[in-house]
C-alpha positions in Angstrom: 4.2 -2.2 0.3 5.1 0.8 2.8 5.6 -0.2 6.0 5.0 3.8 7.3 1.8 4.5 5.6 -0.9 3.3 7.2 -4.9 4.0 6.7 -7.5 4.8 9.1 -10.2 2.2 10.2 -12.9 3.5 11.8 -14.8 0.6 13.6 -18.5 0.7 13.7 -19.8 -2.8 14.0 -20.9 -2.7 17.2 -24.4 -2.7 18.4 -24.2 0.3 20.5 -27.4 -0.9 22.7 -26.3 1.3 25.8 -27.0 4.2 23.1 -30.3 2.8 21.9 -28.3 1.1 18.7 -27.0 3.0 15.6 -24.2 4.3 17.5 -22.3 5.6 14.3 -25.2 8.1 13.8 -26.2 9.4 17.2 -26.1 13.2 16.6 -23.6 15.2 18.4 -23.1 19.1 17.8 -25.5 18.6 14.5 -23.5 15.9 13.2 -23.7 12.2 13.2 -21.1 10.3 16.1 -18.8 8.8 13.2 -18.1 12.0 11.3 -15.7 13.4 14.0 -13.0 10.8 13.6 -13.7 10.5 10.1 -13.0 14.3 9.9 -9.8 14.2 12.2 -8.6 11.7 9.6 -9.2 13.8 6.8 -7.4 17.0 8.6 -4.7 14.6 8.9 -4.2 14.2 5.5 -4.9 10.0 6.2 -7.0 8.0 4.1 -10.0 7.0 6.3 -12.4 3.8 5.5 -15.4 2.9 7.8 -15.5 -1.4 8.7 -18.8 -2.1 9.5 -21.7 -5.1 9.4 -24.2 -4.6 6.4 -27.0 -4.8 8.9 -24.9 -1.6 11.1 -27.0 1.8 11.0 -25.0 4.2 9.4 -25.4 7.6 8.0 -24.5 7.9 4.6 -21.1 7.7 4.1 -20.5 7.9 0.3 -18.3 4.7 -0.6 -16.1 4.8 2.5 -17.8 1.7 3.5 -16.0 -1.6 3.8 -18.4 -4.3 5.4 -16.6 -7.2 7.8 -19.3 -10.4 8.0 -22.0 -10.7 10.2 -20.7 -13.1 12.6 -19.0 -13.2 14.8 -20.2 -10.2 16.4 -16.5 -9.2 17.8 -14.3 -5.9 17.5 -11.5 -8.2 15.6 -13.8 -9.1 12.7 -13.6 -5.3 12.1 -10.0 -5.3 12.6 -9.3 -8.0 10.3 -11.3 -6.8 7.9 -9.8 -3.4 7.8 -6.3 -4.9 7.5 -7.1 -7.0 4.4 -8.2 -3.5 2.8 -5.2 -1.8 4.1 -2.9 -4.8 2.8 -4.9 -4.6 -0.9 -4.0 -0.7 -1.1 -0.4 -1.4 -0.1 -0.5 0.1 3.5 1.7 -1.2 5.9 -1.1 -1.0 8.5 -4.0 0.9 10.3 -4.9 3.2 12.8 -7.6 1.7 14.8 -10.5 4.2 15.9 -13.8 3.3 17.7 -16.8 5.3 15.8 -17.8 6.6 19.3 -14.5 8.5 19.7 -15.2 12.3 18.7 -12.5 14.0 20.4 -9.3 12.3 18.9 -7.3 14.9 17.3 -5.6 15.0 13.7 -2.2 15.3 15.2 -2.6 12.0 17.3 -3.6 10.1 14.3 -1.1 11.2 11.9 1.7 10.1 14.7 0.3 7.2 15.4 -0.3 6.6 11.2 3.6 7.4 11.2 4.9 5.0 14.0 6.9 1.5 12.7 5.0 -1.0 14.5 2.0 -1.4 16.7 1.0 0.5 19.2 -1.9 0.8 21.8 -3.3 3.6 23.6 -3.3 3.4 27.4 -4.9 5.6 30.3 -4.0 5.3 33.6 -2.9 2.0 33.2 -5.7 0.9 31.4 -5.6 -0.5 28.0 -7.5 1.3 25.3 -7.6 -1.1 22.3 -9.8 0.5 20.3 -7.2 3.6 19.5 -4.5 1.7 18.5 -2.5 0.6 15.2 -1.7 -2.6 14.1 0.3 -3.5 10.6 -0.3 -5.2 7.9 1.5 -8.1 8.7 -0.1 -9.1 11.7 -2.8 -10.1 9.8 -2.7 -14.0 10.2 -2.2 -13.8 13.8 -4.9 -11.6 14.3 -7.2 -13.9 12.4 -6.1 -16.5 14.9 -6.8 -14.4 17.3 -10.3 -13.9 16.1 -10.7 -17.7 15.7 -9.6 -18.2 19.4 -12.1 -15.8 20.2 -9.2 -13.8 22.6 -10.6 -9.9 23.2 -9.2 -7.1 21.4 -7.2 -5.9 24.3 -5.4 -9.5 24.4 -5.0 -10.0 20.7 -3.2 -6.5 20.4 -1.0 -7.1 23.5 0.2 -10.2 22.0 1.5 -8.1 18.9 3.9 -6.3 22.0 2.8 -2.9 20.9 4.5 0.4 21.9 2.8 1.2 24.7 1.5 5.1 24.2 0.5 6.7 27.6 -0.5 10.3 28.9 3.4 11.3 28.4 2.5 10.9 24.7 -0.8 11.8 24.9 0.0 15.0 26.5 1.3 16.4 23.0 -1.8 16.3 21.4 -4.5 17.7 24.0 -5.6 16.7 27.1 -5.2 12.7 27.7 -8.8 11.9 29.0 -10.4 13.5 26.0 -8.8 11.8 23.6 -9.6 9.0 24.9 -13.1 9.7 25.6 -16.0 7.7 24.2 -19.7 7.9 24.1 -21.8 4.8 25.4 -24.9 6.7 27.2 -26.8 9.6 26.2 -25.2 11.5 29.0 -21.8 11.0 27.6 -23.1 12.8 24.4 -24.2 15.6 26.5 -20.0 15.2 28.0 -18.8 15.4 24.2 -20.7 18.5 23.5 -19.3 20.6 26.2 -15.8 19.4 25.6 -16.4 20.2 22.1 -17.8 23.5 22.6 -14.7 24.3 25.2 -12.3 23.7 22.5 -14.2 26.3 20.2 -13.5 28.8 22.8 
């Protein structure tokens, strides 16, 4: 197992009810929302998968989807499935990113992938567990956290992760943009403006 090689796991098993359901295929800039983190992973030279439920409403993703169980409806269900796949591939871990984070950059994903242990982004003192790195060896501990119904954030904190804060993030872009996630229709509008500004 290569401890310094990590896959990217795009988590897409949530309901996305605040965006009317089917968040992964919400349209941003003419593309499905989920294609942005996938593109960032590809540009970073990293293998990327999507982890979702069979009932999840996804765009066509040509074999990239690894399915998690329908129950429980918990983010850790997808994390556990991602690490099972990483272990199958001989990868040392997985960089986790939510499907609704379109502004993450390839450089940040590559840097997270190359870290030796667990890591979690923190913005203004607030944990961002949907942008993190976990090791394949953490799989038993995360399975136990899922059984105990711990939150994703609490489960990752128990791994004693490196905290990636604004000082680290600024090397890859504006921290608040890197961590921006789309939950509501107005967030799609905001993301479109931020993406357009990047292209100027």
